[in-house]
KOLMARLUM-243640 format. One record per residue (C-alpha): residue in three letters; x, y, z. Coordinates in steps of 0.2 Angstrom, whole numbers, plus 5000, padded with zeros to 4 digits. Layout:
alaXYZ/...
***
This chain:
met462155535343/pro460955415333/thr461655245329/leu461855195311/ile460255125303/asp460254985291/arg458755035280/lys457954905269/pro456554925256/leu454954955266/ser453854855254/ala453954735240/pro454054845224/pro453354765208/pro454754665200/ser454554755184/ile456054795172/ser454854895161/pro455455075158/tyr455055195171/val453655315166/pro453455475177/ser451755485185/ala450955585199/val451355445211/lys453155425205/pro453655595198/trp455255635188/asn455955755202/ala457555815209/arg457655665221/arg457555535207/val458855635196/ala460055635211/his459655455215/leu460255415197/tyr461855515198/arg462255445216/arg462155265210/leu462855285193/gly464255405198/phe464755505213/gly463355625215/ala462755775205/ser462955965206/phe461356075207/ala461656115189/gln461655935183/ile460055895192/gln459156045184/gln459855995167/gly459255815171/leu457455875175/leu457355945157/met457655775149/ser456555625150/pro457355485161/gly457755375146/asp458555515136/leu459655565152/ile460155385155/asp460655355137/gln461655515137/leu462555475153/leu462955295148/glu463355325130/thr464455475134/ala465455375147/ala465555225135/asp466255335121/leu467655405131/gly468955285123/pro470555215131/pro471255325144/asp472755425139/pro474355335146/pro475555425157/tyr477355445151/trp477855305163/gly476455185157/ala477655075148/trp479155085159/thr480054935164/met481154915180/asp482654965170/glu481955145168/tyr481655155186/ala483355085191/ala484155215180/asn483255355188/pro484155435203/asp482555455213/pro482155295222/asn480455355227/leu479855375209/val478955215208/phe477855265222/ile477655445216/his476955375200/arg475755265209/asp475155415219/glu474955515203/leu473755375196/arg472755365212/arg472555555212/arg472055545193/trp470755415197/met469955505211/gly469955665201/glu468955575187/met467755505200/leu467455685204/asp467455765187/glu466855625175/gly466055505188/ile465155375178/arg466555285170/ala467655305185/lys466255225196/met466055085183/ala467955055183/leu467955045202/phe466554915201/trp467654805189/his469254835200/asn468254745214/his467754615202/phe469354575192/val470354595208/thr472154615208/glu473354685222/leu474754805218/asp475654745233/val475754575226/tyr476254615208/gly477254775211/cys477554835193/asn476955005188/gly476854955170/phe475654815174/leu474654935185/trp474455055171/ser473854915159/tyr472654845172/phe471955025175/ser471755055157/met470854895154/ile469554915167/his469155085160/glu469255045142/his468154895144/ala466954955157/phe465454965146/gly466054845132/asn465954665129/phe466154565144/arg466754405136/ile468154495127/phe468454595144/thr468654435153/arg469754355141/glu470954495139/met471054525158/gly471854355160/lys473254405149/thr473754565159/gly475354565169/ala474354615185/met473254455184/leu474554335178/ile475654375193/tyr474254395205/leu473454225202/asn475054135196/gly474554115178/asn476454155174/leu476853995184/ser475653885174/val476553775162/ser476253615153/gly476453475165/glu476353585180/pro474753685178/asn474353815192/glu472453805196/asn472353975204/tyr471754085190/ala470653945182/arg469753925199/glu469454115201/leu469054135183/met467454025186/glu467154055204/leu467354245205/phe467454315188/thr466154225177/met465054095185/gly464954105204/glu465453985218/ser465053805214/asn463953855200/gly464153735185/tyr465953675186/thr466853535195/gln468653515201/ala469053415186/asp468453565175/ile469653675185/val471153565182/ala470753555163/met470453735162/ala472153765170/arg472953655157/ala472153755143/leu472753925150/thr474653875151/gly475953965142/trp475654145146/arg477154235155/gly477354395165/asn478854445174/asn478554575188/tyr480454585191/glu480754655174/cys478954735170/asp479154685151/pro477554655142/pro476754485145/phe476954365131/phe476354185126/glu477654055125/pro477053905114/thr478253785121/leu477553805139/his475753775133/asp474853605136/asp474453565118/thr473453405121/pro471553375122/lys470653425138/thr468853395144/ile467953545151/phe466153545155/gly465953375146/glu466753445130/thr468353375124/ser469553475112/asn471253545112/phe470753705121/gly471853845122/phe471754015131/thr470454095120/thr469453945116/ala469353895134/his468754065139/asn467454065125/leu466853895131/ile466353965148/phe465154085139/ser464453955127/ala464353805138/arg463853905154/ala462954055147/glu461454055160/gln462654035174/val463754185168/ser462354295163/asn461354275180/tyr462954285190/ile463554455182/ala461754525182/gly461654485200/lys463254575204/leu462754725195/tyr461054725204/lys461854715221/his463054855217/phe461854975209/val460154935217/tyr460154835233/gln461054695242/asn459554575241/ile459254525223/asp457554515214/asp457554345205/gln456354405191/ile457354565188/ile458954455187/thr458154335175/glu457654475163/leu459354565164/ala460254395161/gln459154365145/thr459654535139/phe461454505142/arg461454335132/asp460354415118/asn461654555116/asn463154435114/trp463854485131/glu463754675128/leu463654765145/leu462854925139/pro461154855135/val461054775152/leu461554935161/lys460255035151/gln458854915155/leu459254915173/phe459455105175/lys457955145165/ser456855025174/glu455355075185/his456154955198/phe457755055199/phe456755215203/glu455655135216/asp455555255232/asp456055105243/phe457755085234/met458255255237/asn459555285251/val459655095255/arg461455065250/his462955105262/lys464155225254/asn465855155252/pro467255265259/leu467655355243/glu465755395240/ser465655465257/met466955585254/ile466955625235/asn465055655236/ile465355805247/phe466455895234/lys465255845220/ala463755915228/ala464756075231/asp465156085212/ile467056075215/thr468156015201/ala469655905202/ala470756055197/gln470256145212/val470856015224/leu472656015230/asp473755865228/asp473955855246/tyr472055845249/trp471955705236/asn473355615245/ala472455635261/ile470855575254/gly471755415247/tyr472455385264/trp470755415273/ser469955295261/tyr471355165265/gln471055195284/leu469255155281/gly469654995272/gln469655045254/glu471355065247/ile471355095228/phe472354965219/asn472454855235/pro470754765239/pro471054645254/asn470954485244/val470454405228/ala468554415233/gly468754605234/trp467954725246/lys466354645254/gly465454815254/tyr463654835261/arg463754835280/asn465554785281/trp466054965277/ile465455025294/asn465854955311/glu466255025328/ser468055055322/thr467655145306/leu466055245310/thr466855385320/ala468355395307/arg467055415293/trp466255555303/asn467955635305/tyr468555615287/ser466955675280/ala467055825291/ala468755855285/met468055865267/ala466855995273/tyr468256095281/ile469256085265/leu467756175257/ser467956315269/thr469856345265/glu469656425248/glu468656575242/ser468056485226/ser467356335236/arg466556445249/glu465656545235/ser465156375227/leu464256335243/arg463456505244/met462856485226/leu462156315230/ala461056385245/arg460556535234/ser460056415219/leu459156295230/thr458056425239/asn457956565227/asp458956685238/ser457956655253/asn458456725270/asp457356595280/pro458656485290/ile457356345291/leu456956335273/ile458756345268/thr459256205280/ser457856095274/ala458456125256/leu460256085260/val459855935270/asp458755865256/phe460155905243/phe461555825254/thr460655675260/gly459155645249/gln458055625264/thr456955715276/leu457655715294/glu456555675310/ala456055835319/val457255825333/his458755805321/phe458055935309/gln457956055324/ala459756015328/ala460256045310/val459456215310/ile460456265326/asn462056205318/phe461656305302/lys461356465312/ala463156435319/gly462956545334/ile462356705325/pro461156795337/glu459356755334/asn458756925331/tyr459756945315/phe458656795308/gln457056865316/asp457157045309/gly457756985292/thr459457065293/trp460356905290/asn460456835272/leu461556715261/tyr462656865256/trp463356875273/asn465256825274/glu464756695287/ala463556605276/pro464756485267/tyr465456435284/gln463656405291/ile463456275277/val465056195282/tyr464456195301/leu462856115295/leu463855975285/tyr464855945301/tyr463255895309/leu462455805294/val463955685291/lys463755615309/leu461955565305/pro461455385299/glu460555465284/phe462255535277/gln462955355277/leu461655295265/thr461555325246/
***
């Protein structure tokens, strides 16, 4: 079995943030539409790719981002505002865990159906990290979940400020323990180091201490799960000096100071994180400089930055396609998305299994490993997780074979891709390209064809008897997927 490749850009693309204009050399084709959907969301169905081809790149990106940004706050579950008293009064001691599982399934379902905002919220979950195992309050979990969705494409300065008031963050980074005379530095440090500016990038230990004093007074109680509140008597109401400026800074003004006094550090750091997540691990300094300028010019609004990045010719360079390692959720949910499966078609037991498999692969929703989050990139795959990724992705393919509706979706996919061809080589080639976005080496492609033929006697292919209407055809696609998920190409997006 081939070993996992760590593909890197083959050449140095021009560092241009200018809008991508299709050309004979760089056409607007199915691969580029699929590339956009894979990076911006969790992949695309055949129909979505065909619809995308009918639009200009800029119009499609505007539509996708604006639709996601306009979704509004997520609808709260009935338990979203429950305190511990409601749970204590319920006879089912497992209800608190049942509700958490419901929310995990809901988010994974949104990754499949809606895709783009769910993907962006997952990015922010790994930026503004909290761990449910630490704060342990479902009401705080819902508030946190709601915030990373509602603000996913909004104003980053407001997003940052409001995140610091959430019960999840107050408990996780000890803001609820920070009071006048005894400020706790945890949140102040991570606010600058991880959330806004980057490690050792424009602040000192003295700034951390002063910032901690400015943030005192907010309270959150994970034992009760009551809404967080500000207690003025616990706030340090004296002058502080932060970044060389002295004032009686409070929670809002201290947060705002980061964006006024350290605007370049913030804009470059966040632009760099977006680039690493959506384009490639090694950042291009000129691209980051231009994205950061857009960020500042638009008063910390995220949507203009995202539009500029995804519309750029830089993003659509061939060398940036299939160079990112899929995270565990991508490696599984992409399979359902490509098969045009909706969340409603997936049983709760399957969603629970997917959540557990993702946890086994190192990506447990609501519980990143630490405040720095999931490292991603090469860290997703190692000797321990690679075979598990194969097995879990194969299990996803197997799920597609268990229901007639999903089997027919696979059949329709192959028919649409090949115009009802009965040529197993052409069909395999089209399916390989659709599921991986790549062309396989000859030896691996030959093996893919053999797996697709699935033991059906060769004479049926040679005399034209076989076709995609055979009952076996959907299962043949599943057998092909069993092979593809073990290839290095499948692990990249």
